[in-house]
N, C-alpha and C positions, 0 to 999 in steps of 0.2 A: 754557828752564828749567822752565816749567810742564809741558811734555810729560815731561821727565825726572822731575819731582816726582811726577807721576801714576803713572809706571812704578814708582817706589820705593814709593809708597803702595799700589799694587796688590800688589806683592811682599810688603810688610809684612802687608797684610790676608790674603793667601793663606797666608803662613807661620803667623800666629797662628790663622787659621781651621783649618788642618790640625792644629795642636796641640790646639785646643779640641775639634775633632771626635774626635781620638784619645782625649781624656779622657772625652767623652760615651760613646764606644763602650766604654771601659774600665768606666765606672760602670754602663752598661746591662747589659753581660755579667755583671758582678759581681752585680747585683741579680737577674738571671734565674737564675744558678746558685744563689744563696743562697735564692731562692724554691723551687727544686727541693729543696734540703736541708730547708727548712721543711715542704714537702709530704710528704717522706719521714718526717720526725719526727712530723708529725700522723698519718700512716698507722700508724706503729708504736705511738704512744701511744693514739690514738683507736680503732684497730681490732685490730692484732696482739696488743697486750698484753691488751685486753679479751677477745679470743677465747681466748687462752691461759688467762686466769683463768676463763672460762666452762667450758673443758674440765677445768681443775683442780677446779672446783666439782662437775661431773658425776662425776669420778673419786672425789672425797672423799665425796660423798653416796652413791654406789653402795657404797663400802666401809662407810660408816656404817650403811646399811640392812641390809647383810649381817650386821654385828654385832648389830643390833637383832633381826633375824630369829632368829639363834642364841640370843639372850637370851630370846626368847619360850619356848624349850624349857626354860629354867631357872627360870621363875617360875610360881607357882601362884596368886598373889594377883591377883584381877581388877583391882584398882586399879592395881597395878604393870603389868599387861599393857596396860591402857588407856593409861597414860603412854607405853609403848613404841610403841603404835600411833599415838599423837599425834606422836611424834618422826618416825616413818616418814612420816606424811602431810605434816608440815612439810618434810621433806627432799625429798619428791616434788614439792612446789610449787616449791621452790628449783631443783630439777632442770629442771622445765618452763620456768622463766624463763631458765635457762642455755641450754636448747635453742632458745628463741626468739631469744636473742642471737646464737647461732651461725648460725641460719638467715638472719638479716639481714646478718651481716658476712662470712661465708665467701665467698671469691671464687676460690679455687683448686679446680679440678675434682676433684682427688684428695681434698681435704678435704670437699667436698660428698658424695662417694661414701662416705667413712668415716662421715659424720654419718648418712646414710641407713641404713647398716649398723648403727650404734649404736642408732638408733631402733627398727629391727626387732628386734634382740636384746634391747633393753630391754623391748619389749612382751612378748616370750616370758618374760623373767625375772619381770616384774610379774605376768603371768597365773599363772605357777607359784607365785609367793609367795602370791598370793591363795588358791590351792587349799590350800597348807600352812596358811595362817592359818585357813581355814574348818575344816580338820581339827582344829587345836588348839582352836578354840572349841567343837568338839563333843567335846573331850577324847579324841580318837583320836590319841594321841601316837605310837604305833608306826607307824600309816599315814603320819602327818605326817613322821616321821623317814625312812621309806623314800622318800617323795616328795622330801624335801629332798635326800637323798643321790643319788637316781637322776636327778632332773630339775632342781631349783632351783639347786643348787651348780654343776652343769655349765653351766647357762644363765648363771650369774653369771661363771664363768670365760670363757665365750664372749663375754660383754659386755665384759669387761676388756680383751681383746686389741685391738679397734678403738679403744677409749678411749685406751689407751697409745700406739697408733700415731698417733692424731690429736694427742695431746699432744706427741709427739716432732716431728711436722710443724710445729706452731705454734711450738715452740721454735726450730726451724731457720729459720722465716720471720722471727722476731724477730732472730735472730743475723744472718741475711742482710741484713735491713734496716739494722742497725747498721753492717755492713761497707760497704753501699752509701752510707750517709751519710758515712762516713770517706773513701771514694773520691771522692765528690762534693766534699767540702771540700778534699781534696788537689788534685784536678784544677782546681777553681775558683781555688785559690791559685796554681798554676802558670800558668794561663791569664791571671790578672790580672797576674802578674809579667811574662809575655811581652808583654802589651799595654802595660804600663807602660814596659817597655824600648823597645817600638816607638814609643810616644809621645815618650819621651826622645830617641830617634834622629831622629825627624821634627823635633823642636824644635831639636836641634843642627844638623841639616842645613839647616833653614830659616834659622837664625841665621847659619850660615856663608855661605850663598848671598846672603842680604840684605846681610851685611857686605861681601862681595866686590863686590856691585853698588854699594854706597855708595862704596866706595873707587874703583871705576871711574868713578863719577859725579864724584868729586873730581879724578881724574886723577893721583893720587899719594898719598903718605902724608898723614894728616890734619894733622900738625904743619907739614909743608911748605906745604900749602895755606893753613893759618891764618897762617903767617908772610908769605906773599905777599899775602894779603888785608889784613893790617895795614899792609904796606908801601905798597900802593896807596891805602889809606884815609889814609895820612900824606902822600900826594901824590907819592911817589917811584915814577916809572915807568921808572927807568933799568935795573933788574935784568932779566936775561933769564929768562923763565919756561920751565922745561924740562918738556916733555911726552913721553909715550911713544907709540909707534906704536899706532894704533887708539883714541886718546883724543879723537877729533874731537868726541865728544858730552860731554866732561867739563867741569867747572867751570874747571879750570886752562887748558884750551884756549880756552874762551870769554874768559877774562881776558887770555890772550896775544894773541888776536885783537883784543880791545878796545884 
């Protein structure tokens, strides 16, 4: 009996151990997958959105300074012109900060190439604008107008193209990141359902095998074994105990032998 009990105990431990192991695997996989989702969310919020905002800032400032430049042709008051120059300089500083942000966060080779192109074209535009500004300060409006039309405005148009392309690229990265998060959540849910089903199957199988083993240990149905046990406990040994073939290790066979 001790030997049989040890076998049953081992089977119980193995069955419950498999169920617990399945649950641990389920929880571990779930945590890993949702950590991936968290990392993707952090990348989108902490990098991709910041980059997109920086490109928007450059685009907005470039357009604003273009308007400011044109406004310089319309004012004759020195104080008003000084105010416009101050706005241009403030915009330039904000643009420099946006460029620093992009240089730190850009990781796609195509985006880095576009940023280098933007910086080069921005340098040409700024240099042209400074020459226009110098001519305006010297009150050479005709020459300033010619330079504006022939050089500064074309330089501005050339600058806008890579800015627009980079902005579209950043929007695509943000959208792709959102799609990737959705796919990770869906796949994590499916995987957890599959592992949960596997854990349930293991539990049912272990329960079935353990129950069958226990019945085999009894040598018959539990109610019959209980009735025979009570009869023997009452001192009645007259009844014939019926066992099945292969029940030599069962409780009923032991009582029949006794």
